[in-house]
C-alpha positions in Angstrom: 0.0 0.0 0.0 2.8 2.4 0.9 4.6 1.7 -2.4 1.4 2.4 -4.3 0.9 5.7 -2.4 4.5 6.7 -3.2 4.1 5.8 -6.8 0.9 7.8 -7.0 2.5 10.9 -5.4 5.4 10.6 -7.9 3.0 10.3 -10.9 1.1 13.4 -9.7 4.3 15.3 -9.3 5.4 14.4 -12.9 2.0 15.3 -14.3 2.0 18.6 -12.4 5.5 19.5 -13.7 4.7 18.6 -17.3 1.4 20.6 -17.1 3.1 23.7 -15.8 5.8 23.3 -18.4 3.2 23.0 -21.1 1.4 26.2 -19.9 4.7 28.1 -19.9 5.4 26.9 -23.4 1.9 28.0 -24.6 2.4 31.4 -22.9 5.8 31.7 -24.6 4.4 30.7 -28.0 1.6 33.3 -27.7 4.3 36.0 -26.9 6.5 34.9 -29.8 6.9 37.4 -32.5 5.3 36.0 -35.7 8.0 35.1 -38.2 10.8 35.6 -35.7 10.5 32.7 -33.2 13.7 33.8 -31.5 12.0 37.0 -30.4 9.3 37.6 -27.7 7.0 40.6 -27.7 8.2 43.1 -25.0 12.0 42.4 -25.5 14.3 45.4 -25.2 16.4 46.6 -28.2 19.5 45.0 -26.6 17.8 41.6 -26.4 16.7 41.8 -30.0 20.3 42.7 -31.1 21.5 39.9 -29.0 19.3 37.4 -30.9 19.5 38.8 -34.4 22.9 40.5 -34.4 23.8 44.1 -35.3 21.1 45.9 -37.3 21.7 48.0 -40.4 20.3 51.1 -38.5 19.8 51.5 -34.7 17.6 54.5 -34.1 16.1 55.6 -30.8 12.9 53.5 -31.1 13.5 51.5 -34.2 15.9 48.7 -35.3 16.2 48.1 -39.1 17.5 44.8 -40.5 18.0 43.8 -44.1 17.5 40.4 -45.7 15.8 38.7 -42.8 13.9 35.5 -43.9 10.2 35.5 -43.4 7.9 33.0 -45.1 10.5 32.3 -47.8 11.1 36.0 -48.6 14.1 38.3 -48.0 12.5 41.1 -46.0 13.8 44.4 -44.8 12.3 44.7 -41.3 11.8 47.6 -38.8 11.3 46.5 -35.2 9.5 49.2 -33.2 9.9 49.9 -29.5 7.6 51.8 -27.0 8.7 52.3 -23.4 11.7 50.2 -24.2 9.7 47.2 -25.3 9.2 45.6 -28.7 5.6 46.1 -29.7 5.5 46.0 -33.6 7.4 45.0 -36.7 7.0 46.1 -40.2 8.7 44.7 -43.2 8.6 44.7 -47.0 9.9 42.5 -49.7 10.0 42.5 -53.5 8.0 39.7 -55.1 6.0 39.0 -58.3 2.3 39.6 -58.8 1.6 35.9 -59.0 3.5 35.4 -55.7 1.5 38.1 -54.1 -1.8 36.5 -55.1 -0.5 33.2 -53.7 0.5 34.9 -50.4 -2.9 36.6 -50.2 -4.7 33.2 -50.7 -2.4 31.6 -48.1 -3.2 34.3 -45.5 -7.0 34.0 -46.3 -6.9 30.3 -45.7 -4.9 30.5 -42.5 -6.9 33.4 -41.0 -10.4 33.1 -42.4 -11.7 35.8 -40.1 -9.5 38.3 -41.7 -10.8 40.8 -44.3 -9.3 41.7 -47.6 -10.1 44.2 -50.3 -8.3 45.5 -53.3 -8.4 47.3 -56.6 -6.3 44.9 -58.8 -3.2 47.0 -58.2 -3.2 46.8 -54.5 -4.8 44.4 -52.0 -4.9 44.7 -48.3 -5.4 41.8 -45.9 -6.2 42.6 -42.3 -6.7 40.2 -39.3 -7.5 42.0 -36.1 -7.4 39.4 -33.4 -5.5 39.8 -30.2 -2.9 37.1 -31.0 -2.7 37.8 -34.7 -3.1 41.5 -35.2 -1.7 42.1 -38.7 -2.1 44.1 -41.9 -0.5 43.0 -45.1 -0.4 45.1 -48.3 0.1 43.5 -51.6 1.2 45.8 -54.4 0.6 43.9 -57.7 1.4 46.2 -60.5 4.6 47.7 -59.3 7.8 46.4 -61.0 8.8 44.4 -59.1 5.7 43.7 -57.2 6.0 44.3 -53.4 4.4 43.1 -50.2 4.4 44.9 -46.8 3.8 43.2 -43.5 2.7 44.8 -40.2 2.4 42.7 -37.0 1.4 44.1 -33.6 1.9 42.6 -30.1 -1.1 41.5 -28.1 -0.2 44.2 -25.4 -0.4 46.9 -28.1 -3.6 45.5 -29.4 -5.1 45.7 -25.9 -3.8 49.3 -25.5 -5.4 50.3 -28.8 -8.7 48.6 -27.8 -8.8 50.4 -24.5 -8.1 53.7 -26.3 -11.0 53.0 -28.7 -13.3 52.2 -25.8 -12.4 55.4 -24.0 -12.8 57.5 -27.1 -16.2 55.9 -27.8 -17.3 56.6 -24.2 -16.1 60.2 -24.4 -18.0 60.7 -27.6 -21.2 59.2 -26.1 -20.9 61.5 -23.0 -20.4 64.5 -25.2 -23.5 63.6 -27.3 -25.5 63.1 -24.1 -24.4 66.5 -22.8 -25.5 68.1 -26.1 -28.9 66.4 -26.0 -29.4 67.4 -22.3 -28.9 71.0 -23.2 -31.6 70.9 -25.9 
């Protein structure tokens, strides 16, 4: 009986450890910067440099890198920092019109809740979800064609959502005051 009890305690300990490890891995994956798995949203400039090496340009709130690989493209990327933390990246790459259409289809399949619109010359794909807040611009008729990526951190998404809510509330209060005066 004692051996069974000890075995049960050990099994529960292992399960508890693996469950907490799994939750940490999930949390880390959520915070991972899309396309740059070495990076975590909220990193400092020094931490990004430590992971990616010296940038082409190192400005006060922006690091610029050339020829970073993202989804099979060589992309020039700007990493943006607010209050010392990585909160957004923007990148662009030269492509072909047919590659841009294929990328657009790929994003639409992967993120079906996203929206897209275009004119034939330029298409915009946007997916505003907390974990995948992105905008991608496909320029078809340029020579060469071009694609621009913008990805934003969940923390920045929350900040913008709070800002929108406060602005909406303020507008509603102003309208109410106006109606009360009438």
